[in-house]
Structures are given as C-alpha cells and as structure tokens.
C-alpha positions in Angstrom: 149.9 77.0 104.8 146.8 79.4 104.8 144.9 79.8 101.7 145.0 83.1 99.9 141.2 83.3 100.2 141.4 82.9 103.9 143.9 85.9 104.2 142.3 88.3 101.4 138.8 86.8 101.3 135.7 88.8 102.3 132.0 87.7 103.2 129.4 88.5 100.8 126.0 89.2 102.2 123.0 87.5 100.9 119.7 89.8 100.9 116.4 88.8 99.7 116.0 92.5 98.2 118.2 95.4 97.3 119.3 97.6 100.2 117.2 101.0 100.7 119.3 103.9 99.3 117.9 106.0 102.2 115.9 106.1 105.2 112.6 107.1 103.5 113.3 104.6 100.7 113.2 102.0 103.5 109.7 103.1 104.5 106.7 100.7 104.1 102.9 100.9 103.9 101.1 98.6 106.2 97.3 97.8 106.6 95.3 99.8 109.5 91.8 99.9 110.9 88.9 100.2 108.5 86.6 103.2 108.4 83.1 102.4 109.7 81.7 104.3 106.3 83.2 103.7 102.9 83.6 107.2 101.1 86.0 109.5 99.4 86.3 113.3 98.5 86.6 114.2 102.2 86.5 117.7 104.0 89.5 117.8 106.0 93.2 117.0 104.8 96.4 117.2 106.8 94.1 115.8 109.3 96.4 115.0 112.3 98.9 112.1 112.8 99.1 108.4 112.2 97.7 107.6 115.6 95.4 110.5 116.0 93.5 111.4 112.5 90.0 112.5 111.5 87.8 111.5 108.5 85.3 114.4 108.1 82.3 114.3 105.7 82.9 112.9 102.3 81.2 111.1 99.4 79.2 107.9 99.8 77.9 107.0 96.1 74.8 105.3 97.4 73.8 108.5 99.6 75.7 111.4 98.3 77.7 113.9 100.5 77.6 112.8 104.1 78.1 114.4 107.5 79.9 111.4 109.2 83.0 112.4 111.3 85.4 109.4 112.5 88.5 109.7 114.5 91.3 107.3 114.5 93.6 106.2 117.3 96.1 104.3 115.5 94.0 101.1 115.5 90.3 101.7 115.2 87.8 104.5 113.9 85.2 105.9 116.1 82.2 108.1 115.0 82.2 111.4 116.7 80.6 114.7 116.3 79.2 114.8 112.9 79.1 118.0 110.6 75.9 120.0 110.7 75.1 118.7 107.2 76.4 116.5 104.7 79.2 117.9 102.8 82.0 116.7 100.4 85.0 117.8 98.3 85.7 120.4 100.6 88.9 122.1 101.5 90.1 122.1 105.3 92.9 121.3 107.5 93.5 120.6 111.1 94.0 117.6 113.7 91.5 115.9 116.0 92.0 118.8 118.4 91.1 121.8 116.2 90.2 121.8 112.4 88.2 123.5 109.9 86.3 122.7 106.6 85.7 125.2 104.1 83.6 125.4 100.8 82.6 121.9 99.1 79.5 120.2 97.9 76.4 120.2 100.0 74.2 117.2 100.3 70.6 118.8 99.9 70.1 120.7 97.9 73.3 119.6 95.9 75.0 122.6 95.1 78.5 124.1 95.6 78.9 126.3 98.9 81.2 128.7 100.4 80.2 127.7 104.1 82.8 127.1 106.8 82.7 124.9 109.9 85.3 124.6 112.8 86.0 121.5 114.9 87.0 122.1 118.7 87.7 118.7 119.5 84.2 117.8 120.2 81.6 119.4 117.9 81.4 121.5 114.7 80.2 125.0 114.9 79.4 127.2 111.7 82.0 130.0 111.0 82.3 132.9 108.6 82.0 131.9 104.9 84.4 132.3 102.2 83.7 134.3 98.9 83.6 132.0 96.1 81.6 128.9 96.3 83.3 125.9 94.8 84.3 122.2 95.4 87.3 119.9 94.9 90.1 122.4 95.0 93.5 122.1 96.5 94.4 122.9 100.1 97.2 123.0 102.7 97.7 124.5 106.1 96.6 124.2 109.7 93.6 124.7 111.7 94.1 128.4 112.2 95.9 129.1 109.0 95.0 127.4 105.6 94.8 128.0 102.1 92.0 126.9 99.8 93.3 127.1 96.1 91.1 126.9 93.0 88.5 124.3 92.5 85.4 123.5 90.5 82.6 126.2 90.2 79.2 125.4 88.8 77.9 126.4 86.5 81.0 127.5 85.0 84.9 126.6 84.5 87.5 126.0 87.3 88.1 128.8 89.3 91.5 130.4 89.9 90.3 131.8 93.2 92.6 131.4 96.2 91.5 132.3 99.9 93.4 132.3 102.9 91.9 131.3 106.3 93.2 132.9 109.7 91.1 131.0 112.1 88.3 133.3 111.8 87.8 134.9 108.4 88.7 134.1 104.8 90.6 136.6 102.6 91.2 136.6 99.0 94.8 136.3 97.8 96.7 135.9 94.6 95.2 133.6 91.9 96.8 130.5 90.9 98.4 130.8 87.3 96.6 127.7 86.2 93.1 127.0 87.3 92.5 123.4 88.4 90.4 121.1 90.6 91.7 118.0 92.4 95.2 119.3 93.0 97.1 117.8 96.1 98.5 120.4 98.5 101.4 120.2 100.9 102.5 122.5 103.5 101.6 123.5 107.1 100.7 127.0 107.0 99.0 129.6 105.0 102.4 131.2 103.9 104.2 128.4 102.6 103.1 125.4 100.5 102.5 124.1 97.0 100.0 122.3 95.0 100.8 119.4 92.6 98.8 117.9 89.7 95.1 118.3 89.1 92.7 118.5 86.4 92.8 121.5 84.1 90.5 119.9 82.8 92.7 117.4 81.4 95.0 115.7 84.1 98.0 117.8 84.9 101.7 117.3 86.2 102.1 121.1 87.0 103.2 122.3 90.2 102.7 125.7 91.8 104.4 127.1 94.9 103.0 129.7 97.4 105.1 131.9 99.2 102.5 133.8 101.2 102.2 136.5 98.3 102.2 134.9 95.1 102.3 131.5 92.9 105.3 130.4 91.1 105.5 127.3 88.8 108.0 124.7 89.9 109.3 121.4 88.9 106.5 119.2 87.5 105.6 116.0 89.6 106.8 113.1 87.3 103.5 112.0 86.2 100.3 113.6 85.7 97.8 113.1 88.5 94.6 114.3 89.9 92.9 113.5 93.2 96.1 112.7 95.1 96.6 113.6 98.8 99.5 115.6 100.1 100.8 115.2 103.7 103.8 117.0 105.4 105.4 120.4 105.0 106.1 121.9 101.5 109.8 121.2 102.0 109.4 117.5 102.9 106.2 116.2 102.1 104.4 113.3 100.1 101.8 113.3 97.3 100.4 110.0 97.4 98.0 108.0 95.1 95.5 109.7 92.7 94.1 109.2 89.4 95.1 109.6 85.7 95.4 106.7 83.5 93.7 104.5 86.2 94.1 104.9 90.0 97.8 105.1 91.4 99.7 103.7 94.3 102.7 105.9 94.0 104.3 107.6 96.8 106.0 110.7 95.6 108.5 112.6 98.0 109.3 116.3 97.6 112.6 117.3 99.4 112.2 121.2 98.5 114.0 120.5 95.0 113.5 116.9 93.7 110.6 114.4 93.3 111.5 110.9 94.3 109.1 107.8 93.8 109.4 105.5 97.2 107.3 102.5 98.0 103.6 102.1 96.6 100.4 101.7 98.5 99.1 98.4 99.0 95.8 99.4 97.1 95.9 102.1 94.6 93.3 104.9 95.1 92.3 108.3 94.7 90.6 111.1 96.2 91.4 109.8 99.8 92.5 111.9 102.9 95.4 111.5 105.3 97.8 113.0 107.7 101.1 112.8 109.5 104.8 113.1 108.1 107.2 111.7 105.8 108.3 109.1 108.7 104.8 108.4 110.1 101.9 108.9 108.1 98.3 107.7 107.3 95.9 107.7 104.6 92.4 106.2 104.4 89.1 105.9 102.4 89.1 106.9 98.5 88.1 105.1 95.4 89.2 102.6 92.8 88.0 102.3 89.2 84.5 101.0 90.1 83.8 104.5 91.7 82.6 102.8 95.0 84.1 104.3 98.3 86.7 102.6 100.3 87.2 101.7 103.9 90.8 100.8 104.2 93.3 102.6 105.9 97.2 102.3 105.3 99.9 103.5 107.5 103.4 104.7 106.3 106.5 104.0 108.6 110.0 104.9 107.7 113.1 103.9 110.0 113.8 106.4 112.5 117.7 105.9 112.0 119.3 104.5 109.0 122.7 103.1 108.2 123.3 102.5 104.5 125.6 99.8 103.2 128.8 101.3 102.1 129.1 102.6 98.4 130.7 99.8 96.3 129.9 96.9 98.7 129.2 93.6 97.1 126.2 91.6 98.0 124.0 88.9 96.6 120.3 89.5 96.0 118.8 85.9 96.4 115.4 86.9 94.7 117.1 88.1 91.7 119.8 85.5 91.6 122.5 88.0 91.1 125.4 89.6 92.5 125.3 93.3 92.8 127.3 96.4 94.0 125.8 99.1 96.3 125.6 102.5 94.9 126.1 106.1 96.9 123.7 106.5 99.9 121.6 109.5 100.3 119.4 111.0 103.0 121.2 109.2 105.8 119.5 111.6 108.2 115.6 112.1 108.0 114.2 115.4 108.8 110.5 115.6 109.8 109.9 119.2 110.0 
C-alpha cells in the first residue's frame, strides 16, 4: 500500500538565499574595469550606458580639478579628448557621442565658473555660458536638454538657481524650494526629473520633482544622503551611494511612487558618476572616508525576465537553516523607459 506522504507529499526546494521578490530585486553589482586616473566630483552624469560611458573631469586630491576624459567600452577605460581646462563638480549630462558640461570648479585659478563645454564624440568645444557661477549642484537630462539645479556659490550660501540647457543656451527657470548642493538627479530631459537629498547645509532626505515649469516636494528618500548619483528616468530610476553618516553603498529605486532598497554596491562611495538604466547600469570613481579618489567601476545587471515563486510556496533556506514561505511577488515585468 502506498504511503500517505507519497500520495499527498510535495518537494521542498533548498535555496542558499531567499528568492527575489522582483526582477530588480534580483539585480546585482559586479566589478568592472578600473579608471586610469582616480578621482571624484565628475563633470558629466547620466553619461551613457554600461558598455559605453564617459568619465569627464573631476577632482583628484593631489592635483585638484583635472581635464582628463575617459570612455568605457564595458571592459576597459581609455583616455580620449580632454577638456580645454581642468574642471570638477560641474553639472552635465550626455553620452560618449554627445554631451555637455556646465558650471563647476575651475582648476586655475580655483574659482566657481559658469562656463559650458560640449562634446561631439571626439573633442570638447566651448559653448555659451550660464548665468550663475556655482558648483556641486544637481543635474539630470540629456545632451541637448538638461537641468542644472542649485549648487554651492562662493562667496555665499547655496544657490536656489535653476537653469535649463537646450543644446545651445542656458535659460533661467523656476528656483528650487530648498537650495542645496550635492543633490542626486534622475531624469532624461529638461522637462521631467527630480533631485533627491543633498546638503542644506545639513544632509537632507528631501526630494523635489520638476515638471518643466515648477518644483514640487515629493516623498522623501528613506535616509538623508548627499553626493549620491542618479541614473535612469525620473519614473524608473536609481539613486546610488552617497554620504551622510559615512559613505553609503545603498541602491535606492524610485518607481514614480515609492522608494525601494535593492542590492548594495560592493564598495560604498560618494560623489561618483554613472550611467545606464535600472536593468543595466554602471558607476565609477568617487571617494570613501579617507577622501582619496577611487578608480573602481561597478556594473549593475538585473534579470531581463523574471519568474517568481508562487505566493505561499514553502522552501528551505540553507544559509539561515530555516524553512520559509514566500510572500507576494511584485514587479514581474521590468520597464526600462
């Protein structure tokens, strides 16, 4: 006679870790190729893709602001056409084919500037300047449509000024509600984006959303952060790393309504640069507690497709040495735009 467990029994999976609740939750950071020159406080953000990104300018503590420009092919960094002069802490966006960098901190003399340079895939050319010289503000956008938000002016406090780039000229637009520096921007145009965190001067968790006309305060990021980097569109983007009470390795996902913490960076850092999307991204450079520039690159990859375990399915976590039951799955489909 068959035993009851043979007729009614079931198989319990043995897993080394809890299953991901979503495709993005299954994403991981892995090491990429090292920069040739260690630095932080770059001049271009949203700087391309995981396999074609750009590290422009930045700050190297032994020498100050640098003109160095490197491109990444997914494996290695190569120095290409440098900036006309050393600059760091600028507010630029673009790709390896087309980009701009506006404002920032000039190397010699050391002073905030309102200068702009544009990149055509081969070289940098001086372009029309902005109105308010400042550094270390927040930015989002693309090569021909960007936002430079707030930042640090000197002498003086943090500026509420916001300027919009159309590929040729800067135009002053509505000021931020809360002036800050070191805010992290996500967004791919000058009509829709957000700035998260920053220094007011104390580190902040405030988030402001831009709709092309005005700024509106939204849901705070879970923890106060400054010097993080944003990648992706403002409805499906990441705010990564940063500093507050020490450097952070956190990856915070914004889905247009909620912040969710995902896998941490391998190495916590602040004031790095990056590019790509929430399924295929890259960050590089930055600094840790010692203030020295970093050369390391990390690449983010999330599963292109995702099949969750059924809600209520029993499994054994061998690492925790415990039986567990899955909860509801979310984000079965990943949207990258």
